[in-house]
N, C-alpha and C positions, 0 to 999 in steps of 0.2 A: 428498605423493603425486604425484611428478613425472609418472606415467603417466596422470594425469587432468587434463583441462582443463574449464573451465566456460564456458558460453555463456549470457548472461543476456538474455532478451527484455524490453526496457524501453521499448518505443516506443508503448505503448497510449494511446489518447485519453482513456479514462475518462469517457465521456459520462454515465454514471449518477451521477457525482459533481458534475454541473452546473458552476456557475461555479468551483468549486474547481480543476477541471482545464481551465479556459478558456485559461490561459496557461502550463500546465505539464503534463507527462506524469504518469500515475499514479505512476510510480516516484519522481518528485520531490516528491510531496505530503508535507508535514510530518506527523509522527506523534509522539505521546507527550511533547510538551513540549520535545523536543531533536533528534529524528532526522528523516530522510527515509525513506520506505518502503523504498527500495533498500538502505539501510544494513543491513537484516536479511539479505538475500541475500548481500551482499558480506562481511559479518562471518561468516556461516555458512561461506563458502568459506575465509576466512583461518583460522578456528578449526578447520577440517577439513584444514588444510595443503594446500589447493589454491591454487597460486601463479600460475596462468595463467588469467586471467579476461577474457573478451571481453563487452562490453556493447553490444547493438544498440539504438541510439536512432533515433527517427523523428519522432513528433509533438512539437511545441513543445520542442525539446531544450535550449534555452538554460539553463533552470534546472537541468536534470540535468547539463549540462556544467560549470556553475559549481560545483556541489556535488561532483561526482566528481573533476574535474580530472585529476591524474596518479595518483590513488589513494593518496596519502601517508597519510591517516588509517587506512587498512586495511593499511598496509605493502605496498602493491602498486606502489610506484614503484621498480621494479627493472629492471636491464638484461636479465636473462633471465626471460621470462614477464611477470609483472606484469599491469597493467590496460590494456586497449585499448578505447577508445570508438569504436564504428563507426556510421556514418551512411550512408543511401542516397546513391549517387553516379551521375552520368551517365557511361555507358560507350558502347562502340560498339553494343552490343545492348540495353542497359537504360538507360532514362532516367526511370523512374517510381519511385514509392515502393514499398516492399515490399507485395505484394498478399496476404500471409499469413505466418504464422509459419514455414512450411516454406521459403518463398522467402527470408525473412530469413536463414535458415541457408544456403540454397543460394548466395545472392549473396556469402556470405563463406566459401565452401569453401576458398579459398586460405589464409585465416587458420587455419581449423580444421585443415587437413592439414599446414600448415607447422610445427606444434608437435610433431609426432611422438608425440602422446598416444595411448595404446591406447584410452582411454575418454573420452567427452565427456558432461558433465553439462549438460543443457539445463534452465534455470531461468526462472522468472518474476520480474520485478523489482517486482511490485506485491502482494506477500504479506507478512504479518507472522508470523514463526515463528522458532524456534531449532531447528536440526537439526545433528547431527554426521553429515555425509555419509559418514564413514569406515565406519560400520556398513553402510550401504546398498551401498557399494562392495565391502566384504568379502562380503556376501550375494550380490551380482551375480556375483562370481568363483566362489563356492561352487556357485551354481546353473548356472554356465556359460551364462548367459543372453545373448542378443543385445541385449535391451532390458529394463530394470527400471523399473517405474512405482511411485512412492510413493503409497500410499492410506491413508485414515484412516476409522475408523467414523463414520458420519453418521446423522442422523435422516432419516426418510422425507420430512419436510417440506422438507428441504434439497436434495432430488434435482434440482429445477429449476435450481439454481444451479451444479451440478457435473456432470462426467462421473461415471458410476457404474459400479463394477466388481464382478464376482463372481469369487472365487478358489477354486481346487481345489488343495490342497497349496500349492506355491509358485508356481503358474502362474495367470495371469489367463485365465479361460475365456469370460467375457462382458464386454462393455463397451458402454455407451450414453452418448451425449453429451446431458446436460441433459434427461433424460426427464421427462415430466409425471407419470407413475406408474411405479413399479418395485418389485420385491422385492429388489433389490440394496441393500446397506447399506455399501458402501465407496466413499468419494468420492475421485476423482482429484485429487491435490494439484498437478498440473502440474509435477512434479519427475521428470525422465526421465534415466536413465543408459543411454547407448548405447555399444556397441562402435563405435569411430569408423569403422572400415571399413564396418560394416553401415549406419550413418547415412549415409555418403557414397553408398553404392550406392542406398539407398532415395530419397534426395533427387534424385539424377540421374534416377531412374525417374519419380517423381511430377511433378517440375517439367517434365520434357520432355513429359509428357502434359497440361500445362496445369492441374495441380492444385497448390494452394499452402498447404493447411492441415495443420499438423503432426499434430493429433489425428485429424481425419477421414481424411487421406490417407496417414499413416504409422503412427500408433499403432493405430488400429482394424483395418486390414488385418493388421498384425503379430499382433494378438490372435487373429484368425481362423486364422492360420497356426501358432499355438502357439509364437510366438517371445518372448512377454512374461512376465516374472516379476513378482511383487508384493513390495514392501517395505511392511509395515504399520507406520505411525507413529502413536503415540498421544499425543504431546505437544501443546502449544498451537500452533495454526495457524489463520490467518484470512485469507480473501480479502477485501480491503477496497475492492473495486471499486464499491460502492454506498454511499449516504449512511448507511443504517441500520447496515451492518456496520462502516463506518469509525467512526461515532460510538460504537458499543458496544465496538469493539476498543480505542479510546483510553480509554474509561472503565473498561475492565477493569483498567487500571493502578491504580485508586484503592483497592481493598481492600488492607489490610495483608498479606493472604495472597498477593497477586499478586507473584510473585518471578521471573517469566521474564525481566525486564530486570536483575535484581540479581546474577546468577551471575558472580562475578569471574573464574571459570576460563574462561568463554566470553563475554567482554563484547561488547556491540554498539558498534561503532566509528562515529564520525561526524566530519564537519568542524565544529568548534565555532565559535560566534560569540564574539568577544572582547568581553565586557560586564562591567560591575562587578557586585558581589553584589546580590541582591534587597534591596529596602528596604521596611520595613513601618512605616507611620505609627502614631501613638498611637491612632487610631480604627480601625485595621485589624482585621479578623476573617477568619481563613482556616480553613475546616473541610474535612477530607478532600479535599484538592486537591493537584495538582502545580504548583509555581511555579518557573519557570526563572530563571536568572541575569538580572540587569538589570531585573527587574520592579519596579514601584513601586505598592504597595498601600496605599490609604488608606480604602477602603470594605470591603465584605463579599464574600468569595468562598466559594462552597459547591460541593463535588463537581465541580470544574472542572479543566481542563488549560490552563495559561497558558504560552505559549512565551516566549522571551527578549524583554525590552524592553516588556512589556505594562504599560499604566497603568490602574489602577482608581481613579477619583477619590473624593473625600470624599463619603460618602452614597450612592455607587453600589453596586449589588448585581449580582453575576455568579453565576448558579446553573446547574448542570448544563450547562455550555457548554465549548466549545473555542475559544480565542483564539490565533491565529497571531502570529508575531513583529511587534512594533511596533504592535499594535492599541491603541487608546485608548478607554476608557469614561469619559466625563467626569462631573462632579458630578451626583449624584442620578439618574443613568440606571439603568434596569433591563434586564438581559440574562438571558433564561431560555431554556434549551434551544436555544442558537445555535451555529453554526459560523461564526466570523468570521475572514476571511482577513487577510493582512498589511496593516498600516498603515491599516486601517479606523478611522475616527473616529466614535464614537457621541456625539452632542452632549448638552449638559446636559439632564437631565430627560427624555431619550428613553426609550421603552419598546419593547423588541424581544421578541416572544413574549408569550404569555398564560399566566395561571395561575388556573384556576378552583379552587374548594374541593377538588374531586376530585383535580385535578392537584397541589395542595399536599400532599395526603395521599400521593399517589404519590411525590412528591419525598422525603418522609420515609422511605418504604419503600425508596427507592433506596439509602439509607445501608446497608441490609442486603443488597441485591442490585442492584448497579449495572448489570449487563448486562440491560437491559430492551428490549422492543420499542418502536419509535418510530412506531407505527401512526398516531398523531395528527400526525406530521410535525415538522419542524424549521424554524427560521429560519436561512437561509444567506446571508451577505453576501460579495460578491466583493471582490477585492483593491483597495485604494486608494479605496474608496467612502467618502463622507462622509454620515453620517446626521444630518439637521438636529436642532437642539435641540427638545425637546418633541414630537418625531415619535412616533407610535404605530403599531404594526402587530401583528397577531395571527398566530400560527402556523396552518398552514404557509405559508411564503412564501420566495421566493428573489429576491434583489436583485443585479443585475449588478455587474460590476467597473468601476472608474474613473469613477464617477458623482459629480458634486458635489452639494451639499446641495439646490440648486434642482431639479436633475434628479430626485433621489429624491422630492422633495415633489410634483412636478407630473406625473411620468410613471411612477408605480408601476403596472405592468401585467403582472406576472408571477404565475404560480401555482406551487403546490407541485411540486417536481421538474422544473421547466422553467427553463432559463437565460433571462435577460432579453435 
């Protein structure tokens, strides 16, 4: 679809993910044992035949840059179109970071207009979903809309997380941003299809008036003017911007019925790590888990996601957890309901997380229904931290990144949901 270009907003800090996003943007957070979150948006573009994709980075962009590079895994390393990674820059009139999503688009209008695309798809880089944008584009044309917004049926309890919309026919007639209470039941998915000329006009207008937010200053006024159509999407979609949703979205991969990553017709592409096959020792036990290449398993793994190169030592138990690349759980250690970042070392006999009799029963129930609320919290360990041998902590707790064993032992002073 050469008349359509995509602009991916991938510069978010992700404060609600705590230490997981201390050194990376939300878009670069690992997901599902193999991927980064941005892989889903980029793959959706490629699978929808959108070949011109611009990615706006800002916060902690190094990890995102290393992953995306020239776009080769997504077949976006091409002379015409392809992938462009954009960052804020100092100019004669601007020397600051983007002050909002509308300004991120405005500061790159030269890129947007140079492509000659009739339509511009504005996407978020921190959501997990599979969508064929082609149907949304066709509906946009049929409706002769200036802006089409993708929405999805949602529960009333979720309204505080999303913008909520009300639709009459094909048009959005009401829109509220994260209301505490509402009778609207369609959640905004932050997927916007603009006529490019209309987008350019609106950005010039709002930014010149000192306004910088795409939703508040562009989308909501367009709704009141009757310029917005709705595209109702009913497939899998999850905003993974907070620990609970990130944890549950990962663990939704565990049931055998979970197939949204398995469709070979529309694969999710990524930059792969070259590692040897996974190895399972004679004492290894693995139940209902995802184990990536390069893992070495000698202990027990239950209902967990293990990224490449993870070590689970002899006698160790990893249960209901997510372990990023290169994490090591040494002999006889216990890891329960944890998110453990890259290259974390859990020492011999350490215990991370707690498990009362009630929680053990819940753990067995998870085999039937893995998407559970984590109201009781998680244990989250930042990148490159060393957990000392025989150390014990109970959930919920968050431990900072780049700490040696002595620092963890003597200066543990963080609480649930707060980075150290």
